[in-house]
C-alpha positions as CSV (number, residue, x, y, z in Angstrom):
1,M,-45.6,21.7,21.9
2,T,-41.8,22.0,21.7
3,T,-38.9,21.5,19.2
4,R,-37.6,17.9,19.2
5,I,-34.2,16.7,18.1
6,R,-33.9,13.1,17.1
7,L,-32.1,10.6,14.9
8,D,-33.4,8.5,12.1
9,G,-30.6,6.3,11.0
10,D,-27.9,8.6,9.5
11,R,-30.4,11.5,9.3
12,L,-30.6,14.2,11.9
13,L,-34.1,15.7,12.4
14,V,-35.3,18.9,14.0
15,E,-39.1,18.7,14.5
16,D,-40.2,22.3,15.0
17,D,-43.7,21.8,16.4
18,A,-43.2,25.0,18.5
19,G,-42.5,27.1,15.4
20,V,-39.5,28.7,17.0
21,V,-37.0,28.0,14.1
22,A,-37.4,31.1,12.1
23,G,-35.4,34.1,10.9
24,K,-31.7,33.8,11.6
25,H,-32.2,30.3,13.1
26,Y,-33.7,29.1,9.9
27,S,-30.8,30.5,7.9
28,Q,-28.3,28.8,10.3
29,L,-29.8,25.4,9.9
30,V,-29.8,25.7,6.1
31,Y,-26.2,26.8,6.3
32,W,-25.4,23.5,8.1
33,G,-27.1,21.5,5.4
34,F,-30.6,21.1,6.7
35,K,-33.6,21.1,4.3
36,A,-36.9,22.4,5.5
37,D,-40.0,20.4,5.0
38,A,-42.7,23.0,5.5
39,P,-45.8,20.7,5.7
40,S,-44.3,18.6,8.5
41,R,-42.6,21.6,10.1
42,R,-39.3,19.8,10.4
43,F,-35.7,20.1,9.2
44,V,-33.7,17.1,7.9
45,A,-30.0,16.7,7.3
46,S,-27.7,13.8,6.4
47,P,-24.3,15.3,7.4
48,L,-21.0,13.8,6.6
49,D,-20.0,14.2,10.2
50,L,-23.1,13.5,12.2
51,H,-21.7,14.0,15.6
52,T,-20.0,17.4,14.8
53,T,-23.2,18.7,13.3
54,L,-25.2,17.5,16.3
55,D,-22.7,19.2,18.7
56,K,-23.1,22.5,16.7
57,L,-26.8,22.2,16.8
58,L,-27.2,21.5,20.5
59,G,-24.6,24.3,21.3
60,Y,-26.6,26.7,19.1
61,F,-29.9,25.9,20.7
62,K,-28.4,26.3,24.2
63,K,-26.7,29.6,23.3
64,Y,-29.9,31.2,22.0
65,H,-32.2,29.6,24.6
66,I,-34.3,27.8,22.0
67,P,-36.6,25.4,23.9
68,H,-36.1,21.8,22.8
69,V,-36.1,18.2,23.9
70,V,-33.6,15.6,22.9
71,A,-34.7,12.1,21.9
72,E,-33.4,9.2,23.9
73,E,-31.3,7.9,21.1
74,V,-29.7,11.3,20.6
75,A,-28.8,11.4,24.3
76,A,-27.4,7.9,24.2
77,S,-25.4,8.8,21.0
78,Q,-24.0,11.9,22.7
79,A,-23.0,10.0,25.8
80,E,-21.3,7.2,23.7
81,L,-19.6,9.8,21.6
82,G,-18.3,11.5,24.8
83,R,-16.9,8.2,26.0
84,M,-15.2,7.6,22.7
85,R,-13.7,11.1,22.7
86,D,-12.4,10.5,26.1
87,E,-10.8,7.3,24.8
88,L,-9.2,9.1,21.9
89,Q,-7.8,11.9,24.1
90,A,-6.4,9.3,26.5
91,A,-4.8,7.5,23.5
92,I,-3.3,10.8,22.2
93,A,-1.9,11.6,25.7
94,A,-0.5,8.1,26.0
95,G,1.1,8.2,22.6
96,R,2.6,11.7,23.3
97,A,4.0,10.4,26.6
98,F,5.5,7.4,24.9
99,K,7.2,9.5,22.2
100,D,8.5,11.8,25.0
101,G,10.0,8.8,26.7
102,A,7.6,8.4,29.6
103,V,6.9,4.7,29.3
104,P,5.6,3.0,32.4
105,A,8.3,0.6,33.6
106,V,5.8,-1.9,34.8
107,A,4.1,-2.1,31.4
108,V,7.5,-2.6,29.7
109,A,8.5,-5.3,32.1
110,D,5.2,-7.2,31.8
111,F,5.3,-7.1,28.0
112,L,9.0,-8.1,27.8
113,R,8.2,-11.0,30.1
114,F,5.3,-12.0,27.9
115,V,7.4,-11.8,24.8
116,A,10.2,-14.0,26.3
117,E,7.7,-16.6,27.5
118,H,5.1,-16.7,24.7
119,I,6.7,-15.3,21.5
120,P,9.1,-17.8,19.9
121,R,10.4,-15.1,17.5
122,K,13.0,-12.9,19.2
123,L,11.8,-9.3,18.5
124,K,14.3,-6.6,17.7
125,P,14.5,-3.5,20.0
126,H,12.8,-1.3,17.5
127,Q,9.9,-3.9,17.2
128,I,9.5,-4.0,21.0
129,K,9.2,-0.2,21.0
130,A,6.7,-0.2,18.1
131,A,4.6,-2.9,19.9
132,L,4.6,-0.9,23.2
133,H,3.5,2.2,21.3
134,L,0.6,0.2,19.7
135,L,-0.4,-1.1,23.1
136,A,-0.3,2.4,24.5
137,V,-2.6,4.0,22.0
138,G,-5.0,1.1,21.5
139,N,-5.7,1.9,17.9
140,G,-2.5,3.0,16.1
141,A,-0.5,3.2,12.9
142,N,2.9,1.8,12.1
143,F,4.5,3.8,9.3
144,S,7.9,2.0,9.6
145,V,10.0,1.5,6.5
146,P,9.5,-1.7,4.4
147,G,11.5,-4.6,5.8
148,S,11.3,-3.5,9.4
149,G,9.0,-6.3,10.6
150,K,5.6,-4.5,11.0
151,T,3.8,-7.9,10.7
152,A,5.8,-9.3,13.6
153,V,4.9,-6.2,15.8
154,V,1.2,-6.6,15.2
155,L,1.2,-10.4,15.8
156,S,3.0,-9.9,19.1
157,V,0.5,-7.3,20.1
158,F,-2.4,-9.5,19.0
159,Q,-1.2,-12.4,21.1
160,W,-0.9,-10.1,24.2
161,L,-4.4,-8.8,23.7
162,K,-5.8,-12.3,23.0
163,K,-4.1,-13.6,26.2
164,G,-5.6,-10.6,28.0
165,N,-9.1,-11.5,26.7
166,V,-9.4,-8.3,24.8
167,V,-9.7,-9.8,21.2
168,D,-10.5,-13.2,19.7
169,A,-9.3,-13.2,16.1
170,L,-7.2,-11.2,13.7
171,F,-8.7,-9.9,10.5
172,V,-6.3,-8.5,7.8
173,V,-7.2,-6.7,4.6
174,G,-4.5,-6.0,2.1
175,P,-3.2,-6.8,-1.4
176,P,-3.2,-10.6,-2.1
177,S,0.6,-10.6,-2.0
178,C,0.5,-10.1,1.8
179,F,-1.5,-13.3,2.5
180,A,1.4,-15.8,2.5
181,P,3.7,-13.5,4.6
182,W,1.0,-13.2,7.2
183,R,0.6,-16.9,7.5
184,A,4.3,-17.6,7.5
185,E,4.9,-14.8,10.1
186,Y,2.1,-16.1,12.3
187,R,3.8,-19.5,12.5
188,A,7.2,-17.9,13.2
189,V,6.0,-15.3,15.7
190,V,3.3,-17.1,17.5
191,G,4.8,-20.6,17.2
192,T,1.6,-22.4,16.1
193,E,0.0,-23.2,12.8
194,P,-3.0,-20.8,12.6
195,T,-6.5,-21.8,11.4
196,V,-7.0,-19.5,8.4
197,A,-10.0,-18.2,6.5
198,L,-8.8,-17.0,3.2
199,L,-11.6,-14.6,2.0
200,A,-10.6,-13.6,-1.5
201,G,-11.4,-14.6,-5.0
202,G,-14.2,-16.8,-6.2
203,G,-17.9,-16.1,-5.6
204,V,-19.7,-14.8,-2.5
205,A,-21.3,-18.3,-2.0
206,D,-17.7,-19.7,-1.5
207,R,-17.2,-17.3,1.4
208,R,-20.7,-17.4,2.9
209,T,-20.0,-20.0,5.6
210,A,-17.0,-18.0,6.9
211,Y,-19.2,-15.0,7.5
212,T,-21.7,-16.9,9.6
213,V,-19.6,-18.4,12.3
214,G,-20.0,-18.0,16.0
215,R,-17.4,-17.0,18.5
216,R,-16.6,-20.7,19.3
217,S,-15.9,-21.6,15.7
218,L,-13.7,-18.6,14.7
219,C,-10.5,-19.0,12.8
220,D,-7.3,-17.5,14.3
221,L,-6.5,-15.4,11.1
222,Y,-8.8,-14.0,8.5
223,L,-7.3,-12.7,5.2
224,T,-9.1,-10.8,2.5
225,S,-8.2,-8.3,-0.3
226,F,-9.4,-4.8,-0.8
227,Q,-11.3,-5.9,-3.9
228,T,-13.2,-8.6,-2.0
229,L,-13.9,-6.4,1.0
230,Q,-15.4,-3.9,-1.4
231,R,-17.9,-6.5,-2.4
232,D,-18.4,-8.2,1.0
233,W,-18.2,-5.4,3.5
234,E,-21.8,-5.9,4.7
235,R,-21.2,-9.5,5.4
236,V,-17.9,-8.7,7.2
237,S,-19.6,-6.0,9.2
238,L,-22.2,-8.5,10.4
239,L,-19.5,-11.0,11.2
240,F,-17.8,-8.3,13.4
241,A,-21.0,-7.1,14.9
242,E,-23.1,-10.2,15.4
243,S,-20.8,-13.2,15.9
244,G,-20.1,-12.2,19.5
245,A,-16.4,-12.2,18.6
246,R,-13.9,-9.3,19.1
247,F,-11.8,-8.7,16.0
248,Y,-8.5,-7.0,15.6
249,F,-8.8,-5.3,12.3
250,V,-5.5,-4.7,10.4
251,I,-5.3,-2.7,7.2
252,D,-2.0,-3.8,5.5
253,E,-0.4,-1.6,2.8
254,A,-2.9,1.0,3.9
255,H,-1.7,3.5,1.2
256,Y,-4.2,1.7,-1.0
257,I,-7.1,3.4,0.7
258,K,-5.7,7.0,0.6
259,Q,-8.2,8.0,-2.1
260,L,-10.8,10.0,-0.2
261,D,-13.8,9.0,-2.3
262,G,-12.5,5.5,-3.2
263,A,-14.6,2.4,-3.0
264,W,-11.9,0.4,-1.2
265,A,-11.6,3.1,1.4
266,A,-15.4,3.3,1.9
267,A,-15.5,-0.5,2.5
268,V,-12.7,-0.4,5.0
269,L,-14.2,2.6,6.9
270,K,-17.6,0.8,7.2
271,V,-16.1,-2.4,8.5
272,A,-13.7,-0.6,10.9
273,Q,-16.7,0.8,12.9
274,H,-17.4,-2.7,14.1
275,A,-13.9,-3.8,15.1
276,T,-12.7,-4.0,18.7
277,R,-9.2,-2.9,17.9
278,R,-7.7,-1.4,14.7
279,C,-4.3,-1.0,13.2
280,V,-3.0,0.4,9.9
281,L,0.3,-0.5,8.4
282,T,2.2,1.2,5.5
283,G,5.7,2.4,4.8
284,T,4.4,5.2,2.6
285,P,1.7,7.1,4.5
286,F,1.9,10.4,2.6
287,P,2.7,9.6,-1.0
288,H,1.3,12.8,-2.5
289,T,-0.2,15.2,0.1
290,Y,-1.0,15.4,3.8
291,A,-4.6,14.6,2.9
292,D,-3.5,11.0,2.1
293,S,-3.5,10.4,5.9
294,F,-7.2,11.3,6.4
295,N,-8.7,7.8,5.6
296,L,-5.9,6.1,7.6
297,F,-6.9,7.8,10.9
298,D,-10.6,7.7,10.1
299,A,-10.2,3.9,9.9
300,L,-8.4,3.8,13.3
301,W,-10.9,6.0,15.1
302,P,-14.1,5.8,12.9
303,H,-16.5,7.1,15.6
304,C,-14.5,10.2,16.5
305,P,-11.8,10.9,13.9
306,P,-8.7,12.6,15.3
307,L,-8.7,15.1,12.4
308,S,-11.9,17.2,12.5
309,H,-13.5,18.7,9.4
310,R,-12.0,22.0,10.3
311,D,-8.5,20.4,10.6
312,R,-8.8,18.9,7.2
313,I,-9.8,22.2,5.6
314,Q,-6.8,23.9,7.3
315,I,-4.4,21.2,6.3
316,E,-5.4,21.4,2.6
317,Y,-5.2,25.2,2.8
318,F,-1.6,25.0,4.2
319,A,-0.7,22.4,1.5
320,Q,-2.0,24.7,-1.3
321,R,0.1,27.6,0.2
322,K,3.1,25.2,0.7
323,S,3.0,26.2,4.4
324,D,4.5,22.9,5.6
325,P,5.4,24.1,9.1
326,E,1.8,25.0,9.8
327,A,0.5,21.8,8.4
328,V,3.1,19.7,10.4
329,G,2.2,21.6,13.5
330,L,-1.4,20.7,13.2
331,L,-0.7,17.1,12.4
332,N,1.7,16.8,15.4
333,R,-1.1,17.9,17.7
334,S,-3.8,15.7,16.2
335,I,-2.3,12.5,14.9
336,G,1.4,12.6,15.8
337,P,1.0,10.6,19.0
338,L,-1.0,7.9,17.2
339,F,1.6,6.5,14.9
340,Y,5.1,5.1,15.2
341,R,7.9,5.0,12.6
342,V,11.1,3.1,12.4
343,R,13.6,4.5,10.0
344,K,15.9,2.5,7.8
345,Q,19.0,3.4,9.8
346,D,17.2,2.1,12.9
347,L,17.1,-1.4,11.6
348,G,20.8,-2.3,12.0
349,L,21.0,-3.9,8.7
350,A,24.1,-4.6,6.6
351,P,24.6,-2.2,3.7
352,Q,23.1,-2.5,0.3
353,E,25.8,-2.7,-2.4
354,L,24.7,-1.3,-5.8
355,H,27.4,-2.6,-8.0
356,P,28.7,-0.4,-10.8
357,T,26.4,-0.5,-13.9
358,I,27.3,-3.3,-16.3
359,M,27.5,-1.6,-19.7
360,V,26.6,-4.0,-22.5
361,P,27.1,-3.2,-26.2
362,M,24.0,-4.0,-28.2
363,A,24.0,-6.9,-30.6
364,K,24.0,-6.1,-34.3
365,Y,20.2,-6.4,-35.0
366,E,18.9,-4.9,-31.8
367,R,21.2,-1.9,-32.4
368,L,19.7,-1.5,-35.9
369,V,16.2,-1.7,-34.4
370,Y,16.9,0.8,-31.6
371,D,18.5,3.3,-33.9
372,A,15.6,3.1,-36.4
373,I,13.0,3.4,-33.8
374,L,14.8,6.4,-32.2
375,D,15.0,8.1,-35.6
376,R,11.3,7.4,-36.3
377,L,10.3,8.9,-32.9
378,R,12.4,12.0,-33.5
379,T,10.6,12.5,-36.9
380,L,7.2,12.0,-35.2
381,S,7.9,14.4,-32.4
382,K,8.4,17.2,-35.0
383,E,4.6,16.8,-35.9
384,D,3.4,17.0,-32.3
385,Y,2.5,20.6,-32.3
386,F,-0.6,19.9,-34.3
387,R,-1.9,17.2,-31.9
388,D,-4.7,17.4,-29.3
389,I,-3.1,17.5,-25.8
390,D,-4.8,14.3,-24.6
391,L,-3.8,12.4,-27.7
392,L,-0.3,13.8,-27.4
393,I,0.1,12.5,-23.9
394,R,-1.0,9.0,-25.0
395,L,1.3,9.0,-27.9
396,R,4.4,10.1,-25.9
397,R,3.8,7.5,-23.3
398,G,3.3,4.9,-25.9
399,R,6.5,6.0,-27.7
400,M,8.5,5.8,-24.4
401,M,7.1,2.3,-23.9
402,R,8.3,1.3,-27.4
403,L,11.7,2.7,-26.7
404,R,12.0,0.8,-23.4
405,Q,10.9,-2.3,-25.2
406,T,13.8,-2.1,-27.7
407,V,16.3,-2.2,-24.8
408,S,14.6,-5.2,-23.3
409,Y,13.7,-7.5,-26.2
410,A,13.4,-6.3,-29.8
411,K,10.6,-8.7,-30.6
412,L,8.3,-6.9,-28.1
413,L,7.8,-4.3,-30.9
414,S,5.5,-6.8,-32.7
415,S,3.0,-6.7,-29.7
416,A,0.3,-4.1,-29.1
417,V,0.6,-1.4,-26.6
418,L,-2.6,-0.3,-24.8
419,E,-4.1,3.0,-26.1
420,Y,-1.2,3.4,-28.5
421,N,-1.5,2.5,-32.2
422,E,1.2,4.4,-34.1
423,N,2.9,2.3,-36.7
424,L,6.6,2.9,-36.1
425,L,7.5,0.3,-38.8
426,A,5.6,2.1,-41.6
427,D,7.6,2.4,-44.8
428,N,10.4,0.2,-43.3
429,P,9.6,-3.4,-44.4
430,P,13.3,-4.6,-43.6
431,L,12.9,-3.4,-40.0
432,A,9.6,-5.1,-39.7
433,D,11.1,-8.3,-41.0
434,I,14.0,-8.1,-38.5
435,I,11.6,-7.8,-35.6
436,K,9.4,-10.6,-36.9
437,H,12.3,-13.0,-37.2
438,Y,14.4,-11.6,-34.4
439,D,14.7,-14.9,-32.5
440,Q,16.2,-16.6,-35.5
441,L,18.8,-13.8,-36.1
442,E,20.4,-13.4,-32.6
443,S,20.0,-13.3,-28.8
444,P,19.9,-10.0,-27.0
445,A,23.3,-9.1,-25.7
446,K,21.9,-8.5,-22.3
447,L,20.8,-12.1,-22.1
448,T,24.4,-13.2,-22.6
449,A,25.6,-10.8,-19.8
450,L,22.9,-12.1,-17.6
451,T,23.8,-15.7,-18.1
452,K,27.4,-14.9,-17.1
453,I,26.4,-13.2,-13.9
454,V,23.9,-15.9,-12.9
455,G,26.4,-18.6,-13.7
456,E,29.1,-16.9,-11.4
457,L,26.7,-16.4,-8.6
458,R,25.3,-20.0,-8.8
459,G,28.9,-21.3,-8.9
460,N,29.3,-19.7,-5.5
461,G,26.2,-21.3,-4.2
462,E,24.1,-18.1,-4.3
463,K,20.4,-17.9,-5.1
464,V,19.5,-15.2,-7.6
465,L,16.6,-12.8,-8.2
466,V,16.1,-11.5,-11.7
467,W,13.8,-8.5,-12.4
468,S,12.2,-7.4,-15.7
469,N,9.1,-5.3,-16.5
470,F,8.0,-7.1,-19.7
471,V,6.2,-10.5,-19.7
472,Q,7.8,-11.8,-23.0
473,T,11.2,-10.8,-21.7
474,L,10.6,-12.7,-18.5
475,K,9.7,-15.8,-20.5
476,L,12.7,-15.4,-22.8
477,I,15.0,-15.2,-19.7
478,C,13.4,-18.3,-18.3
479,R,13.8,-20.3,-21.5
480,H,17.5,-19.3,-21.9
481,L,18.4,-19.9,-18.2
482,Q,16.7,-23.3,-18.2
483,K,18.8,-24.3,-21.2
484,Q,21.8,-23.5,-19.1
485,G,20.7,-26.0,-16.5
486,H,19.4,-23.6,-13.8
487,G,16.4,-24.6,-11.6
488,L,14.1,-21.6,-11.8
489,R,10.6,-20.3,-11.5
490,L,8.7,-17.4,-13.0
491,I,6.3,-15.0,-11.2
492,Y,4.3,-12.4,-13.1
493,G,0.7,-11.2,-13.2
494,E,-0.8,-14.4,-14.6
495,T,0.9,-16.6,-12.0
496,P,-2.0,-17.8,-9.9
497,T,-2.4,-16.9,-6.2
498,E,-3.5,-19.4,-3.7
499,K,-7.2,-18.4,-3.9
500,M,-7.3,-18.8,-7.7
501,K,-7.7,-22.6,-7.3
502,P,-5.3,-23.6,-10.1
503,Q,-5.5,-27.1,-11.5
504,E,-1.9,-28.1,-12.0
505,E,-0.1,-24.7,-12.0
506,E,2.0,-23.7,-9.0
507,T,0.8,-20.7,-7.0
508,R,2.9,-17.7,-6.2
509,E,3.0,-18.8,-2.6
510,Q,4.2,-22.3,-3.5
511,I,6.9,-20.8,-5.8
512,I,8.2,-18.4,-3.2
513,A,8.2,-21.2,-0.5
514,A,10.2,-23.4,-2.8
515,F,12.7,-20.7,-3.6
516,L,13.2,-20.1,0.1
517,R,14.0,-23.8,0.8
518,A,17.8,-24.5,0.3
519,E,17.2,-28.0,-1.0
520,S,14.4,-27.3,-3.4
521,G,16.5,-27.0,-6.5
522,I,14.9,-23.7,-7.3
523,D,17.8,-21.3,-7.2
524,V,16.7,-18.5,-9.7
525,L,13.5,-16.6,-9.4
526,V,12.5,-14.5,-12.4
527,V,9.9,-11.8,-11.5
528,N,8.4,-8.6,-12.5
529,P,7.9,-5.6,-10.1
530,A,4.1,-5.4,-10.6
531,A,3.7,-8.9,-9.1
532,C,6.5,-9.1,-6.5
533,A,7.7,-5.6,-5.5
534,E,5.4,-5.5,-2.5
535,S,4.9,-7.6,0.7
536,I,7.3,-10.4,-0.4
537,S,10.3,-11.4,1.7
538,L,13.2,-13.2,0.0
539,H,16.1,-12.0,2.1
540,K,16.5,-15.2,4.1
541,A,17.5,-17.2,1.0
542,C,18.7,-14.6,-1.4
543,A,21.1,-11.6,-1.3
544,H,21.6,-11.0,-5.1
545,A,19.3,-9.2,-7.5
546,I,19.9,-8.5,-11.1
547,Y,17.9,-5.8,-13.0
548,Y,17.5,-6.8,-16.6
549,D,15.5,-3.6,-17.3
550,L,13.8,-0.9,-15.4
551,S,10.7,1.4,-15.6
552,Y,10.3,4.9,-14.5
553,N,8.2,3.7,-11.5
554,C,10.4,4.7,-8.5
555,A,8.0,3.2,-6.0
556,Q,8.3,-0.3,-7.5
557,Y,12.1,0.2,-7.8
558,L,12.4,1.0,-4.1
559,Q,10.1,-1.8,-3.0
560,S,12.0,-4.2,-5.2
561,L,15.3,-3.3,-3.4
562,D,13.7,-4.2,-0.1
563,R,12.8,-7.8,-1.1
564,I,16.3,-8.9,-0.2
565,H,17.1,-6.4,2.5
566,R,15.0,-6.9,5.5
567,V,14.9,-7.5,9.2
568,G,15.5,-11.1,10.2
569,G,18.3,-12.1,7.8
570,S,20.0,-8.9,6.4
571,E,21.7,-7.8,9.6
572,D,25.0,-9.6,8.7
573,K,24.5,-10.2,5.1
574,V,25.2,-7.6,2.4
575,A,22.5,-7.2,-0.3
576,H,24.0,-7.0,-3.8
577,Y,22.3,-5.4,-6.8
578,Y,23.4,-5.6,-10.4
579,F,22.1,-3.4,-13.3
580,L,22.4,-4.3,-16.9
581,Q,22.4,-1.4,-19.3
582,Y,22.8,-0.9,-23.0
583,A,25.3,1.7,-23.9
584,D,23.9,4.9,-25.6
585,T,20.3,4.1,-25.1
586,V,17.4,5.1,-22.9
587,D,18.6,2.7,-20.3
588,A,20.8,5.4,-18.9
589,D,18.0,7.9,-18.5
590,V,15.7,5.4,-16.8
591,L,18.4,4.3,-14.3
592,A,19.5,7.9,-13.6
593,N,15.8,8.9,-13.0
594,V,15.0,6.2,-10.4
595,R,18.3,6.7,-8.7
596,K,17.9,10.4,-8.5
597,K,14.4,10.0,-7.0
598,S,15.4,7.3,-4.6
599,E,18.3,9.5,-3.3
600,A,15.9,12.4,-2.9
601,M,13.5,10.1,-1.2
602,S,16.2,9.0,1.3
603,A,16.7,12.6,2.2
604,I,13.0,13.1,3.2
605,I,11.7,9.6,4.1
606,D,12.8,9.8,7.7
607,L,11.1,13.1,8.4
608,E,8.2,12.9,10.8
609,Y,5.8,13.7,7.9
610,P,7.4,12.7,4.6
611,I,5.4,14.2,1.7
612,Y,6.5,12.5,-1.5
613,G,6.3,15.4,-3.8
614,L,8.5,13.3,-6.1
615,N,5.2,11.7,-7.1
616,M,6.8,8.2,-7.1
617,F,3.4,6.5,-7.7
618,S,2.9,8.1,-11.2
619,V,4.3,7.5,-14.6
620,D,4.6,11.2,-15.6
621,D,8.4,10.7,-15.5
622,E,8.0,9.1,-18.9
623,L,6.6,12.3,-20.3
624,Q,9.4,14.3,-18.8
625,A,11.9,11.8,-20.3
626,Y,10.3,12.1,-23.7
627,E,10.9,15.9,-23.5
628,R,14.5,15.3,-22.5
629,L,15.1,13.0,-25.4
630,F,13.1,14.5,-28.2
631,Q,12.5,18.2,-27.5
């Protein structure tokens, strides 16, 4: 009789037939998460990090000369883990050497020759470097700034690996807005029309056939959303594991999986285990804390994560103590070699010109509405000391939303705001009447100013992008500009995507494609940041963007700026931005806030490990603005 160590799925079992696990040994196993089953004389654990726990267990038994045998599957697992660890260490060494400038000349020459002969798109020097880094490390991350051409980098690497018989197909998961760019870039970079499986939206039955293909019937490019992968991860895992195909798995806009216990992240991590090669792409790898990187590198190296459990505890400890140098030092050693980053100044783009703010005097009735709402909010703020804190937060956010609505389109005050039901029109029937009949009384003064700018730009043959955050404002702008004879389209949350199978409605992809064509007659695109601030490239057709109104969301603001300022069109073309602002209103506070945060972001974004302590993904700035305005 002897102690036997074996695996049962994700469970680790210690079968103590010899009865040697007692005393301090018993306590140690319990400390590691094992539970004793007295009748069967065995210990069972389901550790988060199976291989680390197994390493500890085997080392402990060896140290204390505890007689044991290792089951065949444990020995095989340890051997495979050793191979993967060697592979990771080789990747880290290769990545470190690459960043130190020790790039093999032969590898560079071979890849440059391949790109010249097989890639129609002429890659920029920074893209060549990013591709060589990705090839050096095998499974790597590209954290380059938006607009740098990360998609082109991955496609060139994919073609190299496919030609080298390493991978068979490309599988991309990301937000739906990335689907059209991936298809368009595939055509431009690879030079052929890809066969595409679009696995997003609809029911599972609609996608079933795509998951049951063999290696010979694969598509070139598979596209799915994080939402769909969450539902279909088991089928995708089977596709990867049992089709006989070798997939290059790409997580685009990977900051969406930063939440450590998130469902999207869990699905990505499960699928990643079965991929042949892996890559993560995002321009914002550390939006809040260093811990935001954990899932990203787990997805790259799912069988032996570069960041150990001990590393993670230390990183979070350093973060809590604000000991950034220690955290950065640990990250440099563990994950620094595995990612590549291109900074904005490395792109060689023409400058962005933010034109002086266009100050617009409010029209008669919208000024009456704004002043009345502002006075009402000041009165309400005096009563806030008696509110429950959670209620108070909801009220203040709702009030700031109302204030922003008044500088966008006064009639918005007649619509409901989620989780906010204060009646700001109470005891003021004349004000309620003005809002109800606002369209019959006047047009917003901003609309007049917008019409003038659009007319001047269109007179010079320029295409124009118009941003607003409110749906009814977007529709108002469209109605007004259409009456002026401009050919335009609208994209907002309800605009269908390609997979929504609309009957007669144009999809977002079709609208963007039409806008990009010089002869389409679609010369003005009216959009909101929630639908178009990410993954959309408009720079080849448009260099002028007008901001009708803004929100406090700095992330969307920065992403929106990059829609018309990107690699492959902005090198010799200045991007122009125009901001409409009502005098003596909250407009000034909103614009000052996002500009202050964007300037601060510019100061840190090019650091090796940019921690966005500015919290640009939250809306708490509205609460701070409320205090500035009313406290």
